[in-house]
Backbone bond lengths (Angstrom), bond angles and torsions (degrees), N, CA, C in turn:
res aa  C-N    CA-C-N  psi(-1)  N-CA   C-N-CA  omega(-1)  CA-C   N-CA-C  phi
1 M - - - 1.419 - - 1.524 108.46 -
2 T 1.329 114.02 136.83 1.491 119.56 -174.31 1.611 103.37 -100.47
3 I 1.372 112.84 165.81 1.429 121.13 178.34 1.543 108.79 -66.17
4 D 1.374 121.84 -27.46 1.403 121.24 172.36 1.518 112.55 -63.37
5 Q 1.314 115.37 -43.60 1.537 118.44 176.11 1.506 113.48 -63.01
6 V 1.351 114.54 -31.86 1.464 116.82 174.70 1.460 112.92 -63.94
7 L 1.370 116.13 -53.15 1.440 121.96 177.76 1.542 112.97 -59.49
8 E 1.306 116.74 -34.73 1.480 117.30 174.17 1.451 114.45 -66.23
9 A 1.341 119.74 -32.56 1.428 123.56 -178.14 1.537 113.08 -81.99
10 L 1.321 118.75 -7.84 1.508 119.41 175.98 1.492 112.73 -68.02
11 E 1.290 116.09 141.64 1.488 123.49 172.94 1.474 108.10 -121.79
12 V 1.269 117.24 125.07 1.512 124.60 -179.71 1.508 109.51 -101.78
13 R 1.364 114.21 125.57 1.445 117.62 176.41 1.552 110.04 -117.99
14 I 1.307 117.25 131.08 1.495 119.93 179.21 1.454 110.34 -113.71
15 E 1.302 115.58 150.27 1.501 125.29 171.94 1.408 114.37 -108.94
16 P 1.307 123.44 164.38 1.448 116.90 178.54 1.439 117.34 -52.34
17 F 1.355 119.23 136.76 1.356 123.46 -174.73 1.511 107.32 -93.34
18 A 1.331 116.27 162.06 1.501 123.12 177.76 1.549 107.77 -118.68
19 L 1.274 115.29 148.02 1.516 122.14 170.45 1.453 105.00 -92.37
20 C 1.342 114.14 119.41 1.534 118.73 175.81 1.513 107.20 -111.46
21 Q 1.379 114.47 131.45 1.464 121.39 179.30 1.555 106.98 -125.01
22 I 1.265 118.48 136.34 1.419 122.33 176.30 1.582 104.35 -124.89
23 R 1.338 114.90 109.33 1.476 122.61 -177.07 1.453 109.53 -94.46
24 G 1.405 118.75 127.75 1.390 120.25 -176.95 1.529 114.59 79.46
25 E 1.290 120.58 -174.79 1.380 122.44 178.07 1.591 107.64 -88.56
26 S 1.326 112.49 104.75 1.473 122.50 -174.65 1.498 111.81 -154.88
27 T 1.278 113.41 168.60 1.536 118.72 -177.79 1.499 106.38 -127.08
28 L 1.359 114.78 134.20 1.495 119.90 172.90 1.538 108.37 -105.19
29 G 1.317 117.69 116.62 1.416 118.37 176.71 1.535 112.25 -81.02
30 L 1.338 116.17 127.07 1.518 122.82 -177.74 1.483 110.63 -104.24
31 G 1.327 121.33 -2.15 1.469 120.65 175.59 1.485 118.96 60.19
32 R 1.360 114.36 -161.15 1.481 118.43 171.04 1.450 111.53 -101.90
33 R 1.238 118.36 129.79 1.514 119.54 179.63 1.497 108.38 -116.90
34 P 1.357 115.80 147.27 1.452 121.52 -179.11 1.505 115.19 -77.78
35 F 1.246 116.66 31.99 1.557 123.87 179.30 1.449 110.79 -164.78
36 A 1.320 119.13 160.01 1.428 122.08 176.68 1.454 109.13 -69.60
37 I 1.326 119.58 149.16 1.467 121.47 -179.80 1.604 106.98 -126.91
38 L 1.322 110.48 134.69 1.467 116.33 173.61 1.419 110.73 -100.99
39 H 1.392 119.91 128.75 1.459 124.02 176.91 1.531 107.45 -114.90
40 Y 1.296 116.60 134.13 1.445 119.70 177.18 1.558 107.69 -136.25
41 V 1.389 113.10 120.02 1.415 119.72 -173.04 1.528 112.84 -85.78
42 L 1.294 114.98 128.34 1.513 124.25 -176.03 1.442 112.08 -93.45
43 S 1.376 117.68 -45.02 1.444 126.00 178.95 1.486 114.42 -151.56
44 G 1.326 114.77 168.68 1.448 122.31 176.56 1.553 109.48 76.71
45 S 1.337 114.81 -174.29 1.440 121.47 -176.41 1.539 113.70 -144.45
46 G 1.215 115.02 151.54 1.486 117.26 -176.86 1.536 105.93 176.58
47 R 1.276 116.90 -147.91 1.391 125.08 -178.97 1.533 113.84 -151.26
48 M 1.317 115.20 151.74 1.515 119.98 175.44 1.505 104.23 -107.44
49 I 1.341 113.58 130.67 1.504 122.48 177.54 1.455 105.66 -112.54
50 V 1.327 117.11 122.27 1.471 125.80 -179.18 1.522 107.72 -120.92
51 G 1.298 115.94 113.01 1.490 122.06 177.46 1.570 107.37 55.35
52 E 1.370 113.73 -133.60 1.434 117.38 179.35 1.578 109.48 -105.24
53 L 1.364 118.05 21.30 1.471 121.36 178.16 1.491 110.97 -74.98
54 P 1.337 120.29 160.82 1.441 118.53 175.21 1.572 109.57 -62.09
55 P 1.327 112.58 149.90 1.502 117.25 -177.95 1.574 108.62 -60.89
56 I 1.284 113.92 149.63 1.505 124.80 175.34 1.556 108.14 -106.90
57 A 1.322 112.19 124.80 1.531 113.85 178.05 1.509 111.47 -61.29
58 A 1.338 112.80 140.12 1.471 119.55 177.00 1.493 110.76 -122.90
59 R 1.299 115.72 113.31 1.491 119.75 -178.27 1.617 107.05 -148.64
60 P 1.238 118.27 169.26 1.473 116.67 -176.08 1.490 111.63 -50.89
61 G 1.340 118.01 129.61 1.466 120.79 -175.90 1.492 116.07 95.40
62 S 1.330 117.42 -9.58 1.470 121.72 179.94 1.545 109.56 -75.03
63 V 1.279 117.70 128.68 1.496 121.28 174.39 1.513 106.07 -126.37
64 V 1.371 112.46 132.17 1.433 121.56 -178.71 1.575 109.03 -133.62
65 L 1.413 110.55 125.06 1.435 114.97 177.19 1.528 107.34 -107.95
66 V 1.388 113.76 115.54 1.502 120.62 -173.15 1.494 108.34 -100.91
67 P 1.323 116.21 125.06 1.520 119.14 -177.74 1.508 109.38 -60.64
68 A 1.313 115.32 160.40 1.531 119.16 175.03 1.475 111.03 -60.28
69 F 1.356 109.67 145.73 1.505 120.94 172.67 1.551 114.27 65.21
70 M 1.295 115.85 16.72 1.557 117.77 175.34 1.526 102.62 -96.66
71 P 1.341 118.45 122.95 1.429 117.98 177.68 1.552 107.85 -69.21
72 H 1.313 114.55 144.39 1.503 117.68 177.89 1.576 111.78 -158.14
73 W 1.300 110.36 156.00 1.421 123.09 -178.01 1.468 113.21 -126.92
74 L 1.322 116.87 146.54 1.445 123.93 173.90 1.616 108.74 -108.80
75 H 1.272 117.48 116.92 1.474 120.20 -173.91 1.577 106.69 -113.62
76 G 1.326 114.90 129.92 1.554 122.85 178.63 1.480 105.73 -97.95
77 D 1.330 118.88 138.49 1.476 125.87 178.25 1.488 114.55 -91.15
78 G 1.392 118.08 -4.12 1.445 121.59 -175.82 1.428 109.82 -56.00
79 T 1.327 118.97 143.32 1.487 127.16 -171.96 1.534 110.50 -112.01
80 R 1.397 117.94 -13.24 1.385 120.60 177.51 1.455 115.13 -109.33
81 G 1.278 119.00 161.83 1.547 122.22 179.61 1.521 112.49 81.02
82 R 1.328 115.09 163.97 1.470 119.99 -177.63 1.503 109.30 -78.34
83 P 1.319 116.72 128.65 1.474 119.76 177.57 1.516 111.70 -61.67
84 L 1.300 115.72 121.36 1.503 119.28 -173.20 1.548 107.41 -154.50
85 P 1.418 115.71 80.23 1.423 117.80 171.21 1.505 113.84 -57.39
86 D 1.326 116.90 138.53 1.416 120.48 -175.93 1.508 109.35 -154.78
87 C 1.384 114.81 131.07 1.386 120.34 177.32 1.593 108.64 -134.90
88 R 1.216 117.53 123.38 1.506 121.60 -173.17 1.516 111.64 -140.31
89 P 1.238 118.94 160.50 1.467 120.74 -179.72 1.587 108.38 -58.45
90 L 1.317 111.86 144.36 1.472 119.36 -178.69 1.514 108.59 -64.45
91 D 1.364 115.43 129.63 1.482 122.15 -178.54 1.447 110.15 -142.62
92 L 1.343 119.83 -165.81 1.389 123.79 -177.45 1.539 112.46 -72.60
93 S 1.281 121.04 -6.91 1.442 118.04 174.94 1.531 110.86 -67.72
94 L 1.302 120.47 -22.10 1.482 120.78 172.72 1.580 109.84 -66.07
95 E 1.288 114.98 -32.95 1.457 114.93 -179.32 1.493 112.01 -55.20
96 H 1.358 118.17 -41.88 1.372 126.47 -179.62 1.559 111.82 -59.97
97 L 1.326 109.95 -47.93 1.466 119.59 -176.77 1.516 109.78 -62.96
98 I 1.333 119.57 -36.04 1.501 124.67 -179.85 1.507 107.14 -71.88
99 E 1.343 115.06 -49.50 1.398 115.40 -175.08 1.489 116.39 -68.57
100 G 1.379 114.97 -31.57 1.417 118.65 -178.60 1.454 110.90 -94.24
101 N 1.353 120.56 5.47 1.445 127.64 178.06 1.551 114.21 48.77
102 G 1.348 111.94 34.93 1.500 119.46 -179.39 1.438 114.26 68.47
103 E 1.362 125.99 20.21 1.365 125.54 176.71 1.581 111.43 -63.25
104 G 1.311 114.57 137.21 1.427 121.41 -177.35 1.574 114.52 90.89
105 V 1.355 114.70 -18.79 1.443 117.10 176.42 1.508 114.52 -120.45
106 R 1.374 115.91 -6.02 1.441 117.47 -174.39 1.569 108.87 -63.72
107 G 1.369 111.87 137.31 1.411 117.32 179.56 1.468 114.92 92.12
108 R 1.306 120.88 -14.90 1.395 123.16 176.95 1.473 118.71 -135.78
109 T 1.392 113.69 0.10 1.473 115.85 172.95 1.571 105.74 -134.76
110 L 1.341 110.99 126.77 1.483 121.48 175.62 1.450 106.73 -89.84
111 T 1.388 118.08 121.45 1.509 117.43 -176.75 1.597 102.87 -123.66
112 A 1.281 113.69 133.17 1.417 120.25 176.23 1.495 112.94 -147.86
113 I 1.320 114.70 153.69 1.470 117.77 171.99 1.529 107.29 -101.96
114 C 1.325 114.85 141.03 1.470 124.30 -174.44 1.556 109.00 -134.75
115 G 1.315 117.58 134.12 1.407 120.15 -179.15 1.507 114.58 -159.00
116 E 1.285 117.59 162.80 1.432 122.10 179.29 1.525 106.49 -80.27
117 L 1.363 114.10 140.80 1.438 122.39 178.18 1.534 107.99 -135.68
118 A 1.397 108.50 131.32 1.489 114.83 176.66 1.526 109.24 -127.34
119 V 1.262 116.93 139.69 1.501 125.27 174.22 1.444 113.25 -120.66
120 S 1.251 115.99 123.47 1.486 121.08 173.29 1.566 112.01 -110.07
121 Y 1.306 114.27 150.10 1.438 118.19 -179.15 1.530 109.24 -126.53
122 R 1.337 114.67 115.12 1.350 123.31 -179.91 1.559 113.75 59.67
123 G 1.407 113.04 36.18 1.361 120.95 -177.66 1.510 118.06 82.50
124 T 1.312 118.81 -0.25 1.428 122.11 177.16 1.520 106.96 -107.04
125 G 1.378 115.60 126.13 1.416 124.55 177.70 1.467 109.97 -82.33
126 G 1.393 111.09 175.43 1.503 119.49 174.52 1.581 112.27 89.86
127 A 1.362 118.09 9.74 1.431 117.78 177.19 1.539 115.88 -59.95
128 L 1.340 111.52 -42.11 1.497 119.95 -178.77 1.559 110.94 -72.47
129 N 1.364 114.09 -19.84 1.471 117.37 173.75 1.499 115.97 -65.69
130 L 1.329 112.79 -15.17 1.464 116.83 179.94 1.538 112.01 -82.05
131 L 1.284 114.88 -8.68 1.463 114.74 176.47 1.504 111.28 -75.29
132 K 1.298 111.40 140.96 1.518 118.60 -177.34 1.553 112.43 -112.26
133 T 1.336 112.11 -16.32 1.501 119.88 -179.22 1.451 107.85 -136.29
134 P 1.465 117.98 155.48 1.385 119.85 -178.46 1.562 110.85 -67.23
135 I 1.311 115.77 159.74 1.443 123.28 165.33 1.467 109.53 -109.66
136 A 1.335 113.01 123.34 1.520 116.74 -171.58 1.579 106.28 -137.02
137 E 1.361 109.94 142.09 1.459 120.27 179.61 1.531 110.64 -145.94
138 C 1.249 120.09 138.65 1.464 120.54 172.61 1.572 103.60 -105.56
139 L 1.325 115.18 110.28 1.457 123.87 -172.68 1.545 111.10 -89.98
140 A 1.320 116.48 127.32 1.408 123.42 175.90 1.516 115.50 -77.44
141 P 1.222 122.35 151.30 1.498 123.89 177.11 1.529 108.75 -52.72
142 G 1.339 113.74 131.76 1.508 118.76 -176.76 1.449 115.45 90.92
143 D 1.392 117.37 -10.16 1.463 122.06 177.16 1.595 105.66 -59.59
144 R 1.308 116.18 142.02 1.491 119.65 -176.87 1.574 108.82 -72.12
145 V 1.315 121.89 -26.82 1.430 118.02 177.33 1.504 107.17 -77.37
146 R 1.320 115.86 -37.22 1.551 114.03 178.01 1.476 114.56 -69.28
147 N 1.392 115.08 -34.94 1.461 116.01 175.09 1.542 112.18 -56.52
148 A 1.380 112.70 -47.35 1.514 115.38 -178.03 1.456 111.47 -64.61
149 L 1.385 119.86 -37.62 1.438 119.33 179.01 1.561 110.69 -69.93
150 D 1.270 117.84 -40.31 1.472 117.93 172.94 1.434 113.86 -60.45
151 E 1.272 123.16 -36.11 1.494 124.75 176.13 1.519 109.11 -70.31
152 F 1.280 115.67 -37.65 1.442 120.76 173.65 1.540 114.97 -57.49
153 V 1.330 113.17 -46.50 1.431 118.14 179.28 1.570 111.64 -65.76
154 Y 1.348 112.69 -43.83 1.472 118.72 177.15 1.538 110.28 -55.87
155 E 1.283 121.34 -44.26 1.440 124.22 178.89 1.445 112.71 -58.78
156 L 1.391 115.56 -47.62 1.536 116.72 -179.97 1.472 109.21 -68.48
157 A 1.317 124.32 -30.22 1.472 123.87 175.53 1.433 116.72 -74.56
158 H 1.345 117.40 -22.39 1.523 122.39 -178.23 1.515 105.34 -129.73
159 P 1.335 119.76 72.25 1.445 121.00 -178.17 1.444 111.01 -71.30
160 T 1.327 117.70 138.82 1.432 125.67 176.59 1.597 107.12 -154.26
161 V 1.279 114.52 -169.87 1.443 121.12 -177.77 1.575 108.25 -54.74
162 G 1.268 119.12 130.40 1.484 121.45 -179.23 1.418 118.80 75.82
163 T 1.303 119.64 7.58 1.471 122.70 -178.81 1.541 113.01 -60.56
164 Q 1.354 119.33 -49.24 1.370 124.35 178.73 1.581 115.09 -56.73
165 A 1.298 113.11 -47.27 1.476 119.03 177.25 1.587 112.81 -61.17
166 L 1.376 112.29 -46.92 1.459 118.37 177.53 1.507 112.92 -64.45
167 A 1.309 118.39 -40.21 1.380 121.10 -178.78 1.510 111.07 -63.41
168 R 1.334 117.72 -41.75 1.445 123.79 176.33 1.507 112.71 -58.89
169 S 1.323 113.38 -37.80 1.434 118.29 -174.34 1.633 108.72 -77.92
170 L 1.321 112.84 -39.56 1.507 113.54 174.49 1.510 115.07 -64.06
171 M 1.313 116.47 -40.66 1.481 122.45 179.54 1.533 106.38 -63.72
172 G 1.334 118.86 -44.61 1.459 122.00 179.75 1.565 110.32 -62.51
173 Q 1.296 119.21 -36.46 1.480 124.16 178.43 1.458 108.50 -67.50
174 A 1.343 117.68 -43.96 1.457 119.84 -174.47 1.551 110.49 -70.27
175 V 1.352 116.69 -37.94 1.433 118.21 -177.57 1.551 112.68 -69.61
176 I 1.428 112.64 -42.07 1.518 118.11 -177.21 1.543 104.10 -66.77
177 L 1.294 120.83 -42.41 1.483 120.43 177.40 1.519 112.22 -56.18
178 L 1.362 112.23 -44.59 1.529 118.22 -179.47 1.470 110.26 -65.47
179 L 1.342 118.30 -48.08 1.528 119.42 -179.74 1.527 109.98 -61.40
180 R 1.345 116.89 -40.77 1.456 116.52 -177.08 1.562 110.36 -67.73
181 R 1.283 117.61 -38.23 1.463 121.04 175.76 1.537 111.94 -59.88
182 R 1.358 111.98 -48.47 1.436 110.01 -176.29 1.549 113.53 -75.60
183 Y 1.303 115.66 -24.11 1.501 118.61 173.96 1.590 109.16 -67.80
184 L 1.277 116.56 -43.43 1.451 116.51 -179.98 1.549 114.11 -70.53
185 A 1.375 111.09 -22.74 1.472 111.02 171.38 1.466 117.29 -83.73
186 G 1.354 115.17 4.22 1.440 118.52 175.91 1.470 115.22 85.03
187 D 1.304 122.39 15.27 1.417 126.79 175.97 1.561 114.11 -46.66
188 P 1.255 120.61 112.05 1.453 120.25 -176.47 1.510 117.33 -64.54
189 S 1.290 115.41 -17.40 1.463 122.02 -179.69 1.518 109.45 -76.48
190 L 1.233 119.73 -11.14 1.428 124.13 -178.77 1.600 112.72 -109.29
191 R 1.332 115.10 20.21 1.462 119.77 177.27 1.484 112.00 -61.21
192 W 1.338 119.37 -24.09 1.488 122.31 179.83 1.495 107.17 -60.93
193 M 1.361 120.12 -32.09 1.380 119.09 -177.08 1.621 110.46 -67.22
194 E 1.261 115.79 -43.06 1.369 118.20 176.51 1.600 112.79 -64.91
195 G 1.290 113.58 -35.83 1.435 116.94 174.72 1.613 111.79 -64.57
196 A 1.324 113.31 -32.48 1.459 118.21 -176.96 1.606 110.96 -68.03
197 T 1.293 118.19 -16.87 1.368 121.86 178.70 1.557 111.70 -73.03
198 D 1.294 116.21 -23.61 1.450 123.84 173.56 1.517 112.66 -84.13
199 E 1.305 115.57 104.71 1.551 117.61 -170.31 1.541 107.17 -60.99
200 S 1.286 116.98 -40.01 1.493 116.82 -177.09 1.537 113.67 -66.75
201 L 1.234 116.10 -40.76 1.427 118.06 177.41 1.568 111.33 -70.14
202 W 1.353 114.70 -35.61 1.420 117.10 177.98 1.597 114.08 -59.43
203 R 1.277 110.81 -36.52 1.535 115.30 -177.23 1.611 107.34 -64.03
204 A 1.397 114.56 -36.18 1.430 114.25 179.87 1.545 114.30 -74.36
205 L 1.367 114.68 -37.92 1.419 117.52 172.33 1.513 114.12 -63.43
206 Q 1.280 117.54 -37.80 1.445 125.54 179.29 1.514 109.26 -60.13
207 A 1.319 116.31 -42.03 1.483 123.65 179.27 1.482 111.67 -61.63
208 M 1.346 115.07 -40.01 1.478 121.80 177.71 1.559 111.38 -67.13
209 L 1.290 114.26 -47.48 1.541 119.31 179.25 1.401 114.44 -64.57
210 D 1.351 117.69 -42.64 1.472 122.23 178.31 1.512 117.75 -74.84
211 G 1.273 115.43 -26.66 1.498 120.78 176.96 1.468 114.14 -145.36
212 P 1.414 116.85 73.37 1.427 120.59 -178.70 1.451 112.54 -64.76
213 G 1.323 121.61 -21.48 1.470 125.76 -174.97 1.547 109.03 -85.93
214 E 1.249 120.40 -8.54 1.500 121.86 -173.47 1.571 105.00 -69.81
215 P 1.324 117.78 162.34 1.468 122.56 -178.88 1.503 110.79 -84.02
216 H 1.366 116.50 64.87 1.375 122.34 -177.53 1.642 113.33 -68.00
217 S 1.345 117.60 146.15 1.396 117.47 169.87 1.486 105.61 -143.20
218 V 1.348 116.23 170.47 1.518 117.30 178.93 1.514 111.37 -58.38
219 E 1.367 115.28 -41.17 1.460 120.94 178.61 1.422 112.66 -60.66
220 R 1.281 120.82 -47.48 1.437 127.28 179.28 1.477 113.95 -62.92
221 L 1.313 115.24 -43.37 1.507 120.69 178.39 1.581 110.36 -69.18
222 A 1.321 115.85 -36.12 1.415 118.96 177.01 1.491 110.10 -64.62
223 S 1.278 119.77 -39.28 1.449 126.06 -179.80 1.565 106.97 -64.53
224 T 1.265 117.41 -41.87 1.507 124.86 177.33 1.437 107.42 -58.63
225 A 1.318 119.07 -40.49 1.521 124.42 178.49 1.507 115.92 -83.72
226 S 1.326 114.77 0.30 1.470 122.83 -178.49 1.531 110.00 54.17
227 M 1.345 114.44 51.64 1.502 118.68 -177.91 1.524 103.46 -140.82
228 S 1.387 113.61 164.54 1.410 120.57 170.32 1.495 112.26 -75.29
229 R 1.305 115.55 157.67 1.529 117.80 -173.52 1.496 108.18 -58.24
230 S 1.290 119.91 -51.15 1.514 121.99 -175.22 1.493 111.82 -63.52
231 A 1.380 118.00 -42.06 1.460 117.82 176.56 1.429 117.01 -64.92
232 F 1.372 111.96 -35.21 1.504 117.92 179.74 1.493 110.55 -67.50
233 S 1.418 117.76 -43.86 1.414 117.92 -178.39 1.463 115.21 -63.74
234 K 1.361 112.90 -38.49 1.477 116.61 -179.25 1.476 112.39 -69.08
235 R 1.326 117.84 -44.53 1.488 122.32 178.32 1.492 113.09 -63.01
236 F 1.387 111.26 -42.43 1.554 114.80 179.98 1.485 113.81 -62.62
237 T 1.320 114.30 -39.68 1.507 119.30 -178.14 1.435 110.76 -69.05
238 Q 1.360 116.57 -42.26 1.489 121.78 176.56 1.454 114.23 -58.94
239 A 1.370 115.04 -42.35 1.463 120.73 -179.89 1.598 115.85 -73.78
240 Y 1.236 111.89 -39.67 1.523 115.23 -171.40 1.582 111.40 -108.84
241 G 1.292 118.23 -7.72 1.464 119.15 176.31 1.476 114.81 79.93
242 T 1.345 117.07 6.10 1.497 125.08 -179.33 1.462 108.13 -153.52
243 G 1.340 117.32 157.56 1.436 123.01 175.36 1.574 114.27 -67.56
244 P 1.260 119.09 161.48 1.466 120.55 178.58 1.431 114.22 -63.32
245 M 1.342 121.09 -42.05 1.460 121.50 179.75 1.494 112.89 -73.87
246 E 1.257 118.66 -27.33 1.498 123.66 175.50 1.558 108.89 -69.18
247 L 1.331 115.50 -43.32 1.426 117.65 178.17 1.541 111.49 -69.18
248 L 1.367 115.34 -36.26 1.446 116.47 177.34 1.509 109.75 -63.47
249 R 1.254 117.83 -41.21 1.518 117.67 177.25 1.446 112.28 -53.88
250 T 1.320 115.65 -48.96 1.487 119.53 178.92 1.497 113.81 -58.65
251 I 1.393 117.85 -41.58 1.447 124.60 -177.38 1.626 105.34 -65.59
252 R 1.309 115.26 -42.12 1.476 121.42 -177.43 1.542 107.73 -63.20
253 L 1.237 119.61 -48.24 1.410 125.53 -176.91 1.493 112.42 -66.25
254 Q 1.298 116.22 -40.50 1.521 122.96 173.38 1.448 110.01 -57.03
255 R 1.368 115.76 -49.35 1.460 120.94 -175.00 1.581 107.04 -65.60
256 A 1.358 116.91 -35.74 1.454 115.88 176.44 1.379 114.13 -66.00
257 A 1.371 120.27 -36.03 1.432 123.67 178.90 1.509 111.49 -68.81
258 E 1.293 117.21 -31.34 1.475 120.53 176.10 1.509 112.61 -69.25
259 L 1.422 115.55 -38.93 1.368 120.99 176.75 1.476 113.37 -64.71
260 L 1.411 117.41 -39.81 1.448 123.84 172.74 1.424 112.14 -55.67
261 A 1.340 115.96 -38.76 1.457 122.11 -171.37 1.449 113.15 -81.19
262 R 1.431 117.53 -32.58 1.406 121.75 -172.06 1.519 115.46 -112.56
263 S 1.314 117.80 1.33 1.461 117.77 -178.33 1.529 110.58 -137.93
264 D 1.305 119.24 170.91 1.433 125.15 174.26 1.498 113.61 -106.06
265 L 1.399 114.84 19.17 1.484 116.78 -176.83 1.559 107.28 -68.83
266 P 1.329 117.56 150.20 1.459 125.30 177.51 1.558 108.06 -69.88
267 V 1.328 113.65 153.08 1.520 121.00 -173.96 1.535 106.60 -58.99
268 K 1.394 122.68 -39.16 1.406 121.14 -174.89 1.575 108.92 -66.09
269 R 1.279 115.94 -38.28 1.569 117.66 178.60 1.426 111.09 -69.37
270 I 1.345 121.64 -35.30 1.442 123.34 179.35 1.576 108.83 -68.82
271 A 1.352 114.07 -40.09 1.456 115.64 176.20 1.487 113.87 -60.20
272 D 1.321 117.74 -41.38 1.434 123.41 176.49 1.579 114.19 -60.89
273 L 1.372 111.80 -41.91 1.458 118.22 -176.78 1.492 111.73 -67.56
274 V 1.333 118.70 -27.85 1.433 119.59 -178.09 1.584 111.80 -101.15
275 G 1.290 113.92 14.14 1.498 115.49 173.62 1.506 122.25 99.72
276 Y 1.376 114.73 6.39 1.490 123.65 179.63 1.449 110.66 -105.99
277 K 1.322 114.15 112.15 1.522 120.31 178.61 1.493 112.92 -78.79
278 S 1.274 115.31 -20.09 1.498 121.81 179.50 1.477 110.48 -107.52
279 R 1.379 120.81 121.05 1.464 122.34 179.27 1.527 106.55 -69.16
280 T 1.258 120.98 -34.29 1.451 124.73 -178.96 1.590 110.91 -59.10
281 Y 1.413 110.96 -49.83 1.430 117.06 -177.50 1.471 110.77 -68.49
282 F 1.355 117.82 -35.68 1.466 124.15 177.00 1.490 109.38 -62.05
283 T 1.325 118.54 -44.36 1.445 120.54 -179.26 1.585 115.49 -64.87
284 R 1.300 109.08 -35.96 1.474 115.18 176.88 1.556 112.23 -66.20
285 A 1.328 111.63 -43.29 1.543 116.49 -178.96 1.491 107.54 -67.64
286 F 1.360 119.25 -37.71 1.487 120.28 -176.89 1.536 110.77 -68.00
287 E 1.330 113.37 -42.48 1.551 118.85 178.40 1.526 107.71 -63.08
288 A 1.322 121.35 -38.50 1.439 121.83 178.00 1.510 113.01 -65.41
289 E 1.351 118.86 -31.63 1.403 125.39 177.68 1.546 115.91 -76.54
290 Y 1.376 113.72 -48.40 1.388 119.41 -169.66 1.523 114.15 -115.06
291 G 1.366 117.81 -3.39 1.465 119.57 172.48 1.517 112.51 82.40
292 V 1.252 118.28 0.88 1.539 121.37 175.85 1.506 107.77 -145.39
293 S 1.326 112.88 165.68 1.524 119.21 178.01 1.512 109.63 -75.01
294 P 1.387 116.64 161.22 1.437 115.10 179.34 1.548 112.26 -62.55
295 G 1.306 118.51 -31.45 1.437 117.71 172.25 1.402 120.24 -63.91
296 Q 1.375 114.83 -42.92 1.531 123.77 172.59 1.466 110.52 -58.38
297 F 1.361 112.99 -44.22 1.449 115.60 178.15 1.511 115.63 -61.15
298 K 1.288 117.63 -43.15 1.493 121.28 178.51 1.524 108.92 -64.05
299 T 1.283 116.23 -37.64 1.576 119.75 -173.73 1.549 104.40 -70.47
300 S 1.262 116.58 -37.68 1.523 118.91 -178.65 1.532 110.94 -63.54
301 L 1.382 113.82 -40.59 1.432 120.22 178.92 1.575 110.52 -66.13
302 L 1.211 114.99 -40.12 1.499 118.69 176.88 1.524 117.60 -59.17
303 R 1.283 110.33 -29.20 1.491 120.19 -179.12 1.505 113.45 -74.40
304 K 1.379 115.33 -19.74 1.514 117.93 -174.95 1.608 108.90 -71.38
């Protein structure tokens, strides 16, 4: 399978976007979300802060894809006006901002659209959950990704017959263009795309993504890939930059975090569903991955 076939098999799903405005010099905390979030800056200037990584410049044309469960903040550099972070459902107010080109607020209001983004590959979800670092680009006027995003925003601001279908198509175009660009640039966070070109390795990864709670082992995954244990381990590590059991651990903990965020299941039950028979061992692994216990993680989400 070629990288072209991988890109062709990607399916992009978008959820309702929000219009976020930061008036004056202020910071909008966006917390940890159980899904990847796409941010696209329409006007103003500032920076995106993701975890403990260096700040990412935010200015018109900036696009940042933040992996699931990474805490992040959007900071506006405006110095005039009352600081008033605000994020609300996308509505007709965006139409005025687009048509007015931000006149009257430029330089003191950072405006961005933000929304959940999911990418599935050959019917299997969780592809974006393999990202460990943000994908960021500052798009120049006329850039193909920027053109698609601008058309996407325009459609949402001027809804009419066919808007939803066209918006999905435009966002899919923008995301595939962005992923292709970052892949060709050698972005290490997209190594899974290279691995997906290997049909044997993909079968093993698909088994992990579809059933993280199954009793996987290197031997069992190697059998799924129709390979010997040693050959499988070597090829998997070369393709994905980590060993199969290490990646399985990441997938399991991400699924656990998603269940904590989206369900009321007790921690012990969640641990069992993602393949941990010991709650104590699960808690230790979760703390090592996210810096807090499962209970603290759940509490922090409830405060949002």
